[in-house]
NULO-299763 format. One record per residue (C-alpha): chain; x, y, z; residue in three letters. Coordinates in nm, 4 decimals, padded with zeros to 6 digits, always signed. Example, Ala and Ser with C-alpha at 12.3 -4.5 7.8 and 13.67 -1.06 7.14 Angstrom:
BEGIN
ATOM, A, +01.2300, -00.4500, +00.7800, ALA
ATOM, A, +01.3670, -00.1060, +00.7140, SER
//
This chain:
BEGIN
ATOM, A, +00.0000, +00.0000, +00.0000, MET
ATOM, A, +00.1236, +00.3493, -00.0883, SER
ATOM, A, +00.1349, +00.5899, +00.2034, HIS
ATOM, A, -00.0169, +00.9387, +00.1910, ALA
ATOM, A, +00.1276, +01.0343, +00.5318, ILE
ATOM, A, +00.4459, +00.9123, +00.6989, VAL
ATOM, A, +00.5336, +01.0324, +01.0501, VAL
ATOM, A, +00.8561, +00.9078, +01.2094, GLU
ATOM, A, +00.9865, +00.9767, +01.5620, ASP
ATOM, A, +00.8034, +01.3084, +01.5721, LEU
ATOM, A, +00.8497, +01.5340, +01.8760, SER
ATOM, A, +00.7532, +01.8947, +01.9410, LYS
ATOM, A, +00.8889, +02.0967, +02.2320, GLN
ATOM, A, +00.7709, +02.4348, +02.3540, TYR
ATOM, A, +00.9611, +02.6521, +02.5987, LYS
ATOM, A, +00.7338, +02.8587, +02.8183, ILE
ATOM, A, +00.9091, +03.1557, +02.9768, GLY
ATOM, A, +00.7382, +03.3663, +03.2408, ARG
ATOM, A, +00.8343, +03.6439, +03.4797, VAL
ATOM, A, +00.6653, +03.6132, +03.8167, LEU
ATOM, A, +00.4650, +03.9083, +03.9549, HIS
ATOM, A, +00.5183, +04.1166, +03.6395, GLU
ATOM, A, +00.2121, +04.0632, +03.4255, THR
ATOM, A, +00.2289, +04.3898, +03.2276, MET
ATOM, A, +00.5114, +04.5695, +03.0432, ILE
ATOM, A, +00.4508, +04.8797, +03.2569, ARG
ATOM, A, +00.4965, +04.6775, +03.5775, GLU
ATOM, A, +00.8166, +04.5260, +03.4410, ARG
ATOM, A, +00.9633, +04.8693, +03.3551, LEU
ATOM, A, +00.8727, +05.0119, +03.6955, ILE
ATOM, A, +01.0356, +04.7123, +03.8636, SER
ATOM, A, +01.3579, +04.7578, +03.6652, LEU
ATOM, A, +01.3728, +05.1301, +03.7447, LEU
ATOM, A, +01.3171, +05.0771, +04.1166, LYS
ATOM, A, +01.5513, +04.7821, +04.1604, GLN
ATOM, A, +01.7803, +04.7606, +03.8546, PRO
ATOM, A, +02.0335, +04.5235, +04.0104, PHE
ATOM, A, +01.7952, +04.2873, +04.1885, GLN
ATOM, A, +01.7825, +03.9322, +04.0559, ARG
ATOM, A, +01.4516, +03.8747, +03.8817, ARG
ATOM, A, +01.2403, +03.5782, +03.9816, ASP
ATOM, A, +01.1890, +03.4050, +03.6482, SER
ATOM, A, +01.1465, +03.0515, +03.5306, THR
ATOM, A, +01.1380, +02.8675, +03.2000, THR
ATOM, A, +00.9242, +02.5593, +03.1607, GLU
ATOM, A, +00.9642, +02.2939, +02.8936, THR
ATOM, A, +00.6557, +02.1324, +02.7452, LEU
ATOM, A, +00.6646, +01.8343, +02.5100, TRP
ATOM, A, +00.3416, +01.8591, +02.3096, ALA
ATOM, A, +00.4416, +01.5470, +02.1122, LEU
ATOM, A, +00.6997, +01.2810, +02.1951, ARG
ATOM, A, +00.8321, +01.0053, +01.9640, ASP
ATOM, A, +00.5168, +00.9768, +01.7527, VAL
ATOM, A, +00.5389, +00.7320, +01.4624, THR
ATOM, A, +00.2629, +00.6137, +01.2271, PHE
ATOM, A, +00.1761, +00.5779, +00.8596, ARG
ATOM, A, -00.1519, +00.6423, +00.6805, VAL
ATOM, A, -00.2296, +00.4663, +00.3542, GLY
ATOM, A, -00.3799, +00.6421, +00.0551, GLU
ATOM, A, -00.7598, +00.6479, +00.0870, GLY
ATOM, A, -00.7538, +00.5714, +00.4588, GLU
ATOM, A, -00.9756, +00.7667, +00.7000, VAL
ATOM, A, -00.8204, +00.7967, +01.0458, VAL
ATOM, A, -00.9758, +00.9448, +01.3582, GLY
ATOM, A, -00.7414, +01.1115, +01.6083, ILE
ATOM, A, -00.8767, +01.1078, +01.9641, ILE
ATOM, A, -00.7585, +01.2162, +02.3063, GLY
ATOM, A, -00.8276, +01.4581, +02.5868, ARG
ATOM, A, -00.7786, +01.8331, +02.5547, ASN
ATOM, A, -00.4076, +01.9130, +02.5460, GLY
ATOM, A, -00.3086, +01.5626, +02.4379, ALA
ATOM, A, -00.1240, +01.6898, +02.1271, GLY
ATOM, A, -00.3841, +01.6254, +01.8558, LYS
ATOM, A, -00.3989, +01.9784, +01.7170, SER
ATOM, A, -00.0208, +02.0159, +01.7352, THR
ATOM, A, +00.0124, +01.7049, +01.5208, LEU
ATOM, A, -00.2198, +01.8449, +01.2534, LEU
ATOM, A, -00.0427, +02.1822, +01.2582, LYS
ATOM, A, +00.2898, +02.0093, +01.1928, ILE
ATOM, A, +00.1381, +01.8063, +00.9094, LEU
ATOM, A, -00.0002, +02.1329, +00.7659, SER
ATOM, A, +00.3415, +02.3034, +00.8027, LYS
ATOM, A, +00.1903, +02.5747, +01.0221, ILE
ATOM, A, +00.4548, +02.4824, +01.2779, THR
ATOM, A, +00.7614, +02.2605, +01.2555, PHE
ATOM, A, +00.8802, +01.9637, +01.4634, PRO
ATOM, A, +01.1614, +01.9779, +01.7141, THR
ATOM, A, +01.2798, +01.6342, +01.6026, THR
ATOM, A, +01.1558, +01.3698, +01.3620, GLY
ATOM, A, +01.0210, +01.3801, +01.0077, THR
ATOM, A, +00.6846, +01.4170, +00.8357, VAL
ATOM, A, +00.6101, +01.3366, +00.4722, ARG
ATOM, A, +00.2833, +01.3787, +00.2835, THR
ATOM, A, +00.2011, +01.2809, -00.0718, ARG
ATOM, A, -00.0190, +01.4878, -00.3003, GLY
ATOM, A, -00.2201, +01.8037, -00.2497, ARG
ATOM, A, -00.2955, +01.8724, +00.1160, LEU
ATOM, A, -00.5811, +02.0876, +00.2475, ALA
ATOM, A, -00.6621, +02.1568, +00.6104, SER
ATOM, A, -00.9255, +02.3103, +00.8340, LEU
ATOM, A, -00.7651, +02.3420, +01.1752, LEU
ATOM, A, -00.8978, +02.6611, +01.3326, GLU
ATOM, A, -01.1642, +02.9051, +01.2246, VAL
ATOM, A, -00.9961, +03.1649, +01.0043, GLY
ATOM, A, -00.6596, +02.9955, +00.9508, ILE
ATOM, A, -00.5578, +03.0325, +00.5879, GLY
ATOM, A, -00.7785, +03.3372, +00.5261, PHE
ATOM, A, -00.6552, +03.6904, +00.4602, HIS
ATOM, A, -00.8625, +03.9258, +00.6729, GLU
ATOM, A, -00.8680, +04.2133, +00.4232, GLU
ATOM, A, -00.9733, +04.0018, +00.1248, LEU
ATOM, A, -01.3302, +03.9121, +00.0330, THR
ATOM, A, -01.4744, +03.5630, +00.0442, GLY
ATOM, A, -01.4335, +03.5376, -00.3342, ARG
ATOM, A, -01.0704, +03.6494, -00.3224, GLU
ATOM, A, -00.9900, +03.4090, -00.0396, ASN
ATOM, A, -01.1299, +03.1143, -00.2345, ILE
ATOM, A, -00.8948, +03.1916, -00.5238, PHE
ATOM, A, -00.6064, +03.2599, -00.2832, LEU
ATOM, A, -00.6497, +02.9190, -00.1188, ASN
ATOM, A, -00.6705, +02.7542, -00.4576, GLY
ATOM, A, -00.3418, +02.9101, -00.5659, SER
ATOM, A, -00.1770, +02.8008, -00.2402, ILE
ATOM, A, -00.2853, +02.4445, -00.3210, LEU
ATOM, A, -00.1260, +02.4787, -00.6643, GLY
ATOM, A, -00.4507, +02.4996, -00.8594, MET
ATOM, A, -00.4978, +02.7006, -01.1763, LYS
ATOM, A, -00.7584, +02.9772, -01.1904, LYS
ATOM, A, -00.9792, +02.7718, -01.4225, LYS
ATOM, A, -00.9793, +02.4811, -01.1752, GLU
ATOM, A, -01.0968, +02.7072, -00.8928, VAL
ATOM, A, -01.3585, +02.8694, -01.1175, GLU
ATOM, A, -01.4998, +02.5245, -01.1994, ALA
ATOM, A, -01.5600, +02.4589, -00.8283, ARG
ATOM, A, -01.6444, +02.8126, -00.7194, PHE
ATOM, A, -02.0242, +02.7889, -00.7313, ASP
ATOM, A, -02.0272, +02.4610, -00.5351, ARG
ATOM, A, -01.8038, +02.6098, -00.2666, ILE
ATOM, A, -02.0241, +02.9179, -00.2225, VAL
ATOM, A, -02.3453, +02.7133, -00.2219, GLU
ATOM, A, -02.2089, +02.4694, +00.0353, PHE
ATOM, A, -02.0947, +02.7532, +00.2617, ALA
ATOM, A, -02.4274, +02.9337, +00.2257, GLY
ATOM, A, -02.2646, +03.2771, +00.1984, ILE
ATOM, A, -02.3907, +03.3920, -00.1442, GLU
ATOM, A, -02.4971, +03.7322, -00.0087, ARG
ATOM, A, -02.1587, +03.7949, +00.1528, PHE
ATOM, A, -01.9178, +03.6573, -00.1052, ILE
ATOM, A, -01.7925, +04.0098, -00.1897, GLU
ATOM, A, -01.7570, +04.1042, +00.1790, THR
ATOM, A, -01.4195, +04.1081, +00.3549, GLN
ATOM, A, -01.3553, +03.7988, +00.5649, ILE
ATOM, A, -01.2882, +04.0138, +00.8729, LYS
ATOM, A, -01.6607, +04.0955, +00.8801, ARG
ATOM, A, -01.7686, +03.7276, +00.8785, TYR
ATOM, A, -01.9023, +03.5597, +01.1882, SER
ATOM, A, -01.7152, +03.2566, +01.3220, SER
ATOM, A, -01.9858, +03.0309, +01.1765, GLY
ATOM, A, -01.9515, +03.1861, +00.8308, MET
ATOM, A, -01.5738, +03.1484, +00.8437, ARG
ATOM, A, -01.6048, +02.7846, +00.9417, LEU
ATOM, A, -01.8533, +02.7061, +00.6653, ARG
ATOM, A, -01.6387, +02.8746, +00.4016, LEU
ATOM, A, -01.3187, +02.7207, +00.5398, GLY
ATOM, A, -01.4578, +02.3681, +00.5226, PHE
ATOM, A, -01.6123, +02.4273, +00.1791, ALA
ATOM, A, -01.2779, +02.5460, +00.0409, VAL
ATOM, A, -01.0777, +02.2666, +00.2042, ALA
ATOM, A, -01.3147, +01.9931, +00.0871, ALA
ATOM, A, -01.3961, +02.1145, -00.2648, HIS
ATOM, A, -01.0541, +02.2141, -00.3971, LEU
ATOM, A, -00.9763, +01.8529, -00.4800, ASP
ATOM, A, -00.7295, +01.7620, -00.2000, PRO
ATOM, A, -00.5494, +01.4283, -00.1886, ASP
ATOM, A, -00.5152, +01.4626, +00.1898, VAL
ATOM, A, -00.7657, +01.6462, +00.4109, LEU
ATOM, A, -00.6917, +01.7383, +00.7725, LEU
ATOM, A, -00.9926, +01.8386, +00.9826, VAL
ATOM, A, -00.9814, +01.9535, +01.3452, ASP
ATOM, A, -01.3092, +01.9755, +01.5396, GLU
ATOM, A, -01.5178, +02.0980, +01.2462, VAL
ATOM, A, -01.8259, +01.9489, +01.4160, LEU
ATOM, A, -01.7775, +02.1583, +01.7309, ALA
ATOM, A, -01.9127, +02.4699, +01.5586, VAL
ATOM, A, -02.2168, +02.5026, +01.3382, GLY
ATOM, A, -02.5710, +02.3747, +01.3409, ASP
ATOM, A, -02.6877, +02.0171, +01.2908, VAL
ATOM, A, -02.7568, +02.0747, +00.9220, GLY
ATOM, A, -02.4045, +02.1967, +00.8567, PHE
ATOM, A, -02.2516, +01.9109, +01.0552, GLN
ATOM, A, -02.4471, +01.6622, +00.8440, LYS
ATOM, A, -02.3244, +01.8282, +00.5236, LYS
ATOM, A, -01.9654, +01.8039, +00.6498, CYS
ATOM, A, -01.9963, +01.4330, +00.7268, LEU
ATOM, A, -02.1619, +01.3634, +00.3900, ASN
ATOM, A, -01.8833, +01.5498, +00.2125, THR
ATOM, A, -01.6136, +01.3569, +00.3985, MET
ATOM, A, -01.7915, +01.0339, +00.3074, ASN
ATOM, A, -01.7844, +01.1404, -00.0580, ASP
ATOM, A, -01.4126, +01.2169, -00.0320, LEU
ATOM, A, -01.3559, +00.8764, +00.1266, GLN
ATOM, A, -01.5386, +00.7014, -00.1575, ARG
ATOM, A, -01.3248, +00.9018, -00.3996, GLY
ATOM, A, -01.0089, +00.7571, -00.2464, GLY
ATOM, A, -00.9030, +01.0658, -00.0534, ARG
ATOM, A, -00.7045, +01.0396, +00.2708, THR
ATOM, A, -00.8590, +01.2048, +00.5777, ILE
ATOM, A, -00.7273, +01.2726, +00.9284, LEU
ATOM, A, -01.0187, +01.3732, +01.1479, PHE
ATOM, A, -00.9792, +01.5120, +01.5006, VAL
ATOM, A, -01.3024, +01.5258, +01.7000, SER
ATOM, A, -01.4590, +01.4623, +02.0399, HIS
ATOM, A, -01.7706, +01.3333, +01.8614, ASN
ATOM, A, -01.7150, +00.9602, +01.9063, MET
ATOM, A, -02.0277, +00.8589, +01.7115, ALA
ATOM, A, -01.9119, +01.0552, +01.4057, ALA
ATOM, A, -01.5605, +00.9133, +01.4315, LEU
ATOM, A, -01.6902, +00.5590, +01.4620, GLU
ATOM, A, -01.9153, +00.5969, +01.1583, ASN
ATOM, A, -01.6610, +00.7726, +00.9391, LEU
ATOM, A, -01.3257, +00.6199, +01.0353, CYS
ATOM, A, -01.1941, +00.2681, +00.9874, SER
ATOM, A, -00.8910, +00.3372, +01.2066, ARG
ATOM, A, -00.8339, +00.5285, +01.5276, GLY
ATOM, A, -00.5226, +00.6728, +01.6906, ILE
ATOM, A, -00.5440, +00.7621, +02.0597, TRP
ATOM, A, -00.2940, +01.0238, +02.1788, ILE
ATOM, A, -00.2325, +01.1085, +02.5437, ASP
ATOM, A, +00.0426, +01.3280, +02.6849, GLY
ATOM, A, +00.1912, +01.3692, +02.3391, GLY
ATOM, A, +00.2370, +00.9946, +02.2832, ARG
ATOM, A, +00.0382, +00.7335, +02.0946, ILE
ATOM, A, -00.1426, +00.5109, +02.3428, VAL
ATOM, A, -00.3227, +00.2915, +02.0919, ARG
ATOM, A, -00.3495, +00.2604, +01.7126, ASP
ATOM, A, -00.5913, +00.0214, +01.5464, GLY
ATOM, A, -00.9539, -00.0500, +01.4622, ASN
ATOM, A, -01.1558, +00.2679, +01.5253, ALA
ATOM, A, -01.4289, +00.1012, +01.7336, LYS
ATOM, A, -01.1783, -00.0801, +01.9543, GLU
ATOM, A, -00.9640, +00.2307, +02.0093, VAL
ATOM, A, -01.2698, +00.4428, +02.0919, ILE
ATOM, A, -01.3975, +00.1762, +02.3338, ARG
ATOM, A, -01.0615, +00.1667, +02.5149, ALA
ATOM, A, -01.0449, +00.5464, +02.5296, TYR
ATOM, A, -01.3994, +00.5831, +02.6636, MET
ATOM, A, -01.3270, +00.3220, +02.9316, ALA
ATOM, A, -01.0834, +00.5672, +03.0910, THR
ATOM, A, -01.3784, +00.7915, +03.1774, PHE
ATOM, A, -01.5666, +00.5174, +03.3640, ALA
ATOM, A, -01.5839, +00.5508, +03.7447, PRO
ATOM, A, -01.3232, +00.3518, +03.9350, SER
ATOM, A, -01.4231, -00.0117, +03.9717, GLY
ATOM, A, -01.6520, -00.0138, +03.6674, GLN
ATOM, A, -01.5764, -00.1574, +03.3264, ALA
//
């Protein structure tokens, strides 16, 4: 099987610096003026968002990424999208990659909805004619016909999300990364998103789907990867991985 995504020994470290008791720049300046030679009480913390993560995703595979808040799921997708870079390890993707990670990421605030659609298409390496062929479907899916000539900065979060997903899903990606798209939007929009991802799956597209909606993950994904504390806890059949993950929420002494 050819692999659309290859992740090997991936780690991501953040250094969190903080100065105690000086929460504002003004306070820091006053402190320096009053006591210029006093040793400042400062600390630097190290956080490993991901640690030694290795997995491969075959072409056409749909994988659900699960885990508690802060487990490292979103960091993983940001590295795959090249929004941020790993501290160690390697990531390789094959084909055209589109992502919807946070509302508004990938949009230029001063451009209109129309201009952002063409901008995203060019970023994905598409020709103008290719974007034009999909333009009407994108706008209809997003439901923003009246606002297509309005600057993105004036869109509500819901409008941004609808347009972001429509662009990511309709510009013919080989790999689609989706982070919590079902957490925002009404039931009708969520259903449209799931139907679209099903269509992409049937078309042989590769999807990585992060969500806390276990029912949606179980229905859409054949494989699940459970991440906790930046490490992979379990990787396998989606239903089995979800069952093991949900068991960690059961009260002590219960199965």
